[in-house]
N, C-alpha and C positions, 0 to 999 in steps of 0.2 A: 465540494465541498471537503472540511476540515475533517476526520477523523474523529468520533466517536470514542473515546476512552471511559470506560469505566476503572477506577483504583480503588481495590478492596485493602480498608486502613489508612489510617488517620493520623501515622506516626510519625516518624524519620524519615523513611523510606518513601511512603505516599504523599508525602507534602511535598518534600524535594522532585519528586515525578512530576506531580503537579503542576510544581514553579516553573518547573521546564519547559512541559507541555505544552501551560499557557504562556510560557514567551514564544514559544515558535508557532503558536496560532492556532495549535490541537485542542479537542473542546473535551476537557474533562473532569470528568465529575467522582468525586466521594465517599466513598461509603465505611462507616464505621459504626462496628459493632457495639462500642462505648456511647452513654447517654450525650456523653461531652468530651473533650480533650483530659486524656489522662494525665494524671499527679502522681508524685512519687517517681520511687524507684532511684537506684544510685545516680551519687557525679560520678563524671564521665574526664578520663583528660582526651582529649582533642585538640587533633594534631593530624600532620602527613599529607595526603590529599584529597581528602575531606575537609579539612581548612583551607585545600586549593576551592573546594566548589563551594563553601559557605563566603570566600572572597567574592569570589562571580558571581554571586547573589547578595552582593552587596552587607549581607550584616555579620561581617567581623567587628565592627565596633560595638555592637550591640551584646554581642556575646561574651568579648575581651570584661565590657562593662558589670556584665550580669556573674563575669566566672570567678574561678578566685585561685589568684596567684600564690600556690602553695609555698612552704618554705622548708617544711621540712616531711621525712617519711623515718617515722619513728617506733622502732618494735619495744614492746616493754615483756618482761616476766610478770607471774601472776602476782608478785606483791608490788608493782608499777614498776618497777626499776628497766632504765633502757638496757636495752640489751644488743643492738642494733640501730644505726639512724644512717642518715646520707640527709646533705639538703638537696635541694627540685631543681634547683639553680641550671642544673647539666642539661636537663629536658628542654627551657630556653636555649642554652647555648649552643645544644644539637641542632635543636627546628630554625633557630636565629630570630626568637622570642614567636614565631608563630604555632602558638600553642597557651593551653587556659584548660584547667578545667572546672567543667560547668554540670547540671544535673542536668538527666538525660530530658525530664518533663521539659525543664528549661530551655533547652535546643529543639526538641519536637516544636513549642509550642512560638519559639520565633521564627521557626518557617514555617510555620502555620497560617499566623497573622500576616505573611507576606500575599498570601492569597485568598486570605478570608474576606468573602463579598463578592471577589472574580471568578471563583470557580462554585459550583455547585458541591456542597455538603452534607453529605446527609448524617444523624447519629442515630443511634439506640435501635439500628439495623444492620441487617448482614444478608450475604448470598447464602442462596437454599440451593439452589440448580443451577447448571448453564449448561446447555445445549447449543453447539455451534454449528455454522457450513457453510460456504464457500460467498455465501456474501456477509454474514452478519453474526451477532452472536447472542442467543436469547436466556435474559439472566431472571429469574425468580428469587426474592425476594422474603425473608421470615415475616415483616411486615406488608412493605411498600407494593404496586401491583408491579408488575412483568414488565423488563421491558429490555428494547433495542441496542447494546452496541457494536461496533466495528471492532474494537479490543477492549481484552479483561486483562488486568495486570494483578496477580496477586502479592500486595505486600502487607500482608497480613501476619506476619511475625513467624515467632517458632512455630506457632499453632494453627498455621494458618488454614483457614476454611476453604479455599481457592484449590490448594494444591490438596488436599482431601479431595476436593471437588472431583478432579478434573485429571491427578495423575495418580490417585489411589492414599490407601491408610497412610500414616505420620510413621508407623513403625516399617515401613520400609525403608525409608529414608533417612531416621533420626539417629545419631550415633549417640548413645548417653555416653556420658563420662566418668560417671561415678559417684557424682558433687550435687550436692543442693547449695541454691543459696537463696537468701531471705535478708529482706532491706527494711527497715520503715524509721520514721524519723519521731522525736520527741520535743515537747517545746518545755524549756527552763534547764533542762539536764547541767549539774553542776558535776565535776568540774568545765569548763575552759577550755579549750590550748587552741589558739586563733590560727588558721592555716600551716596547720601542723594533721598529717593524717597519721593516727595512732593504732594499732597493729596489736594485738595478743593470741599470739601462735602455740598452737599446742599439737600434738601429733592428730593428724585427720582433719582438724580444722581452725579455724581463724575466726575472732571477727574485729572488725575493727570500728573507729568511733572518729566522725569528722565533726567539727563543727560550722554548721554556714548559719546563712544571718535570720534576724530577725529572732534571733534570741533559740533557733532550732538545732538540733543536732542531728545525724545522720547514724546512723549503726545499720554493718554491715556484713551478714554472717557466710560463713562454707563452707563445708565440711562435709567430707565423704560419706556415700551410702548407697549400698549396694540395693536399693528398692528406688525405682524408679516413680512407683509414683508420687503424689502430692502432697492430695486428700484435702479437705475441707479446712477452714479459718483457724477453727476450735484444736484440730488434729497437726495444723501445722502449728501452732503455740506450742502444743504440748511435748513435742518432737524438738523444738529450740531448746524449750526450757529440760529437757527427757537429757539431750548433748551436752547442755553449756552448764546445767545447775553446779557442776561439780567444779568448774573452771575457776581459774583464781582473777587477777586484777578486780574490776570493776565488773564484774560478769550477774553477779546477785545484783546488783542495780541496775542495771542497763535489762533486765529481764521481767524487773519490775516497772520498767517503764514501756517493756515490750506487751505486759498481763493489760496497760490502760488502753493502746493505740489498738485503732477498727482497720485503719488500712496497714495493711501485710503484704509484701512484694515476695513472693515465693514461688520456686520452681524449678527446674530443676538445669543444670547443665549440660547441654546437649549442643550438637551440632548437627547438619539436614547436608548430608551428602548424596547427590545425584548424578554420580561420574557415570553410575552403569544406562543411565537412560537414551536412546541415540540424541535425544532433541534433545536432551541434560535439562533447561527448564522450559522449554516452552513444548505446547502442544496444539498446532493449528494456530488461531487466533488469541491463545492463550500463555503469557509467559510469566515467573515470577520476577522478583526483585526483593534483594534486603534479606533478614532471616529466615522467609518465607522460602528461598533459594536457597542459599547457603550458608545460616546463619555459622559461626566462627566459634562462638558461645564468650563468656563472659573470662574467659581465662585467658584470650585474646586482647580484648581490653580495647577495640578497637570498632566493635558493631556497628555501632553508629556513624562510624566516618565512612567506612565502608560502606554501610545502605546508601550513603549519599552520593558516592562515586559511585555505584551500581547505576542508580535513578538517573545520574547525569548523564552518563554513556546511554543507558538505553532511548531517553528522551533525545540524546544529540542526532544516535541513529535512527530513528523514525525519521526526525527532520531530514536527516541528510538524503534519504533512502526515498524521500518524496512523498512517505505514505508505502514505500515497500515493504509490506511490516517482516513478509519472511527472509527478507535481506537482511533487515533492520536489528531481526532476533536473533538471528545465527553471526551480524558481526560484534554485535553485542555480551553474545556467549562467549567468542572466540577474543575479545581485548579484554573481558574482566574475566573467565572464569581460573587461567592460569595463575593470575594476580589472589585469586582468593585461596585459593586454592595452597600458597603458598603460607597465605596466613592462617589458614586453619590447622597445616603441619605444626606452624609456631604457635599453634596455642598450646599444643600439648605438651611441649617443653615447658608452660607457667606453673603446673600442676601443683610442683614442690614448694614454690614459692608461697600460695596460699594454703596449701592442704600437708607440709610432709608426711611421709610415708614411715617415717625413720629419725631417730635421733640423728643420724650421722648426717640426713637432707638439713635439718632444721640448722645444724651448728653451719654445715657450709651457707646456707642462704643469710643466715647472720655474717658471718663473714663477708658475702659479696657485699651485703649492706654496707658492710663499714669499708671494703675498699672503697665503695662510690664517695666518700671524702675525699678522695683525691682525685683532686681534679681531673688528669690527663689521662688515668683511668678509665673515670665516670667518664668523660667528651667519646673515648674510644667504647666503652661498654656500651653507653649508648645510643651511639652515631647509627651504629649498625640495625637496630632498632626502631628506631624512630625516623627512618628514612624510607621513605615508601618508593618501591624500584616502579610508578608508572609514570607516564607521563600523561597528563590529561589531554585529550582530544583537543583542536579548536572547532566548534561547529559554526 
């Protein structure tokens, strides 16, 4: 009989895992706390090993169609004057065209549509208790009846319920990096700069603007904050107004657009580090994948692609082991853990790009951006960052 696998989370990691488990003949069930597929979230640069996984899933043409071919990254001062910029073509050259900028929600929806109607998907519910023995895992839910599975996979993000239930409280594993991130979209905002990502950076904070289709504009805030708590929606808006009220550029009208929005993505910038555990991401019949296991944080800029790679490797190892889950889990950790640790370390180097701590750091950031206008320098600087040193296994 095919192993029955419960996946907590219908995001990028969970949907990718369900796709490959279905491909290999496993019986997958997805449970998702949200009442529907999540919308919103910032745009992401999608490339590397995650792009390769998407290619093997046959979804690259759709992603390229819905994605954006960004032409320029431009930093402006308080009056809107360009202080640094570079063309984005270097990313396409370094990746040999295997690169796009896509909304995180759009990527998640594209993956989920590959399995919609083919696997059991339960929305508006979440795992509340997990008890396992040598044969099965008994799972209780907030609303639905208790059920039995062979394996449980936590793919439920930075604030994973599965990790909390099986491995312990989040504060054991979360490394708060001292930044908060917020994102929202507004309709009809002006001005529009097509295919240009604009940045206004001040000490300890940055706001970005990117024009999207259907007359929508995305805004992304990143700012240093010593306090890890996030509060509710009114508190989040109040904090953003306080931090950016005296900023220049378009910040006053961006904050006006913020007042009108009902959907604000707001979270702390953190990593999940579980290296101290002897089983790393696994305990018995339960394991973790994606941000639940090893969140690299927004600073790495590759969390969604890494989640797809982790899900692909985990499903592939379960298939290769013919259901011998202990060896599959061990092999998954052995293959993926060193790779993702490198990404976590690299992420810490990028904090100065988003929210520099000194005027000297901001000056250096701007000069590096301007140097990226030189094709040979851009190719040299970007190639090392955009090349994933992980050969995807063939399962």
